[in-house]
N, C-alpha and C positions, 0 to 999 in steps of 0.2 A: 618612050619615052618623055617629060620633060621633068627637071630633078627641084627637089626644093630648097631654098635660101632659108640662109638664118646667118642673122646680123645681129651684133652686139660688145660686152666689150669684155675686156681679159680681167675681170675680180667686180666685185660691184662696193664693194665693204669703205668706197673711203670718205673721211668725213669730210675732206674738202671738197666733195661736192652737194655740200651741202649747202644751199641758195644758189647755184650754180646747176644742179639738177632734182635734188631732193627737195624738198619746203622743209622750211626755218621748225627749227625743233625735232621734224621726226626721229621717232629714237632708231636706232640701230638696225636691232631685233628685224623694223619693218623694212627697212633696204631693198631686201631682197625683193616682196611684194610687189614693191613700188617698182620699181624697174622691171619688172617681167609682164607689168600694163602695156609699157614701151618695146620692148624688145623678146624677142621669141628664144633663143638661145643667151648664153653664160661661160664665158670659159673659166672654171674654178683655180681659183691660182695658191694658194695658200695648202693644196695639199699639197706644194712642191716644197713644203719645208715643215710641214707636219703632216700628221695622221690623221685627216678630222676621225671623231669615235660618228658610230652608228646612228647616234642617235641626230648627232650632225646634218648627217646627211637623208636622214628622215626627215627633219627640219625642214630642210632646202627641197624636200620632194613634195612636201606639202604645203608650204607654200608658194607653189607655181601653178599657172595652170594644166592643162591639162595632156595639152602640145608644147609645150618649152621642154627644150633640151641643152642641159647639161654637155658642154667638154673638161673633160679634169687631164690637169697637166699631172705628169708622175714624178710621185715623191722622186725630190734630190740623190734618195742615196742608191739611187739606180741607175739615176744617167750622169754624175758628179762625183759622186764615190766610190765606192764597186762598178763604174763603167763599164755596166753587162756582163759581169764578173760576180759569181758566186750571190746569187742574187734572189733567189727561187722566193724565201722566205719574208723577203719586203715586196717581192710579187703579188704576196699572197696576202699579203693583211696589207698593198693599197686593193687590191679586187674586190678581199670584203668587205673594203668600207663602201665603193661604188660601186657597187649590188644592190646596194642598196635605193639606188636613184631606177634603178624596173629598164621600166620605157623608155624614161625620161636620160637614160644613158646613151650622149653620141658618140663622140672618137675620144680616145686615151691617146693626149700628148706627151711626148716622148720627145723633149727639150734638151739638149745635147750643149755643151760649151765649147767656145771653138778653139781649142787647146784638143780636143778628141777628133782627133785626124782619122781618116783613113789608111789602112791597112790591111795588111790580109790575117792577122790575127783577129782584129777588132773584128772585121767582116765574119770572121763565122764567130766570134761571139752573139751577132747579131743576126746571123743566119741559124744556130741554133737554140738559138731565144726561140725563133719562130719554129721550128723541130717542136719544141716542148709543149707551145699553147697550143698549137696549129687546132688543134679541137675544139677551143674554148673562141669562141665567135662573135667578138669586136672587131670593132672597126679600134683600128690605131694609124697616128700619124707620125710622121720624127721632122723634128728639125734640126740640120745639121749647120752648126757654121763658122765653118769653113772650105774655101774655094774646093780640097780635096776628095769630097763625096761626087761631084761632080762627072762624075765616070757611070758608064755602062756599066758593070758590075751588079753597082747600090740601087743601081734603076731596075735589070732584073727579077732580081732578087724581092725589091718595095713587088712589085709587078709580082711574080711568084704565090704570093699570099697574102698580096692586096693589102698590103698595106701604103696609106698616104706618105706623098711628099709634101711639105711645109711647104708652100710660097710665103716668104717674109722678106718685108719692107723693112730696110732700113738704110740709112746714110753708115754704119757701123759693119754690118755682113752680107755677104752676096745675096745677093739677090734669086732664084734657080725658078725657071717658071716647068717644075716638068707635074703630069699629070698620071698616079701610078695606084690608082682605083677606085669605084666607084663612085667616088667624094672629089669636088678640090677644097682644101685648109689654106687659108691667109689668114697669114696674123701681121698686122702694120702696127710696127713701132715708132713710126713717126721720120716724114719724109728727112726730116735734119738734123735736133736735140734730138737720143734715143726718151722715150717716152714723151719726153715736154715739147714738143715741134707738134703743129696743128695740119692737117693738108689740106688743102686748096678744091674749090671746086671740081678749078681743071683736070686734079688732080685723081679725085671722086669722079669725076662721068668717064675718066679713063676707064677707072678701075672696073664701074658699073655697067659699061659695052663689054668686058672683057666677061664680065658674070652673064652678060645674058647667053653672050656665047657659049659660058658650061653650063648653063642650065637647058640649054638643048638634053645633054645627054649626061648628064651629071650632078648630085647636088650636094649645094656652096655653101663652106660655110667661112664664114669673114667674123674676124675679131678685133674689134683697136685694144694698142697694148697704149698707149701716150694719153694716160692716166691723168698728168698732173693739166693742173686748170681745168677740167674736165672736160679738157679735146676731145678726147675718145667717146664722149657722150653724144657731141657737140658732131663729128665725123660721121657716128653711124646713123644716127638720127638722117642725115644726107644723103648718105650713103642708101638708104632706107629708101626714101623720098627719088630717087635719082632714079634707080632702078623698078621701079612702080608702073 
């Protein structure tokens, strides 16, 4: 069965998108509703820096159409500070929040720093985490930013627990293409300068060809994180057209 395709941006609350994407004078509280008229998904980035309130998640839910999907970046206290150790309290607090997105909750994104490198101890941390939450039916995706993670052990672990491998494109971090779940998760950080460079039509055409193949078997999520100068919006719109 063919999968579904979700294309959007990493975040939406960018004042710099005024006049580039958002109409002049549009209040920021209306940004998400406007955004959802063009895209069927968004990646929430603010959840990385703080724990949004229940009413905030409920407000986001109410502003978007029924078929809209939110992917949510995990709070940095888990991935960057505690690094998957003694983080049950933070995990439960995070899940309590995102549960308010109900059926609109897509993927939970684990974005690790490049200093988070593979070794046996860290592997066991992730394995133990999966064991603890295996009864919770959530879709998770892992973005590793160091080449040491390109190995068969972590790939096997993710497959065992049906967790996704993030295919991340940038000039700074390794781009490793693996599929470990029933979905494909792609993050486009910018081809040259991180967050501040634009993808060419040629680059997007290559991506669209991959997407068409992936979509035959998997749901595909693509998020553009090159938010400077509105590049993310422009590239996301272009990719949608190329995938039609």
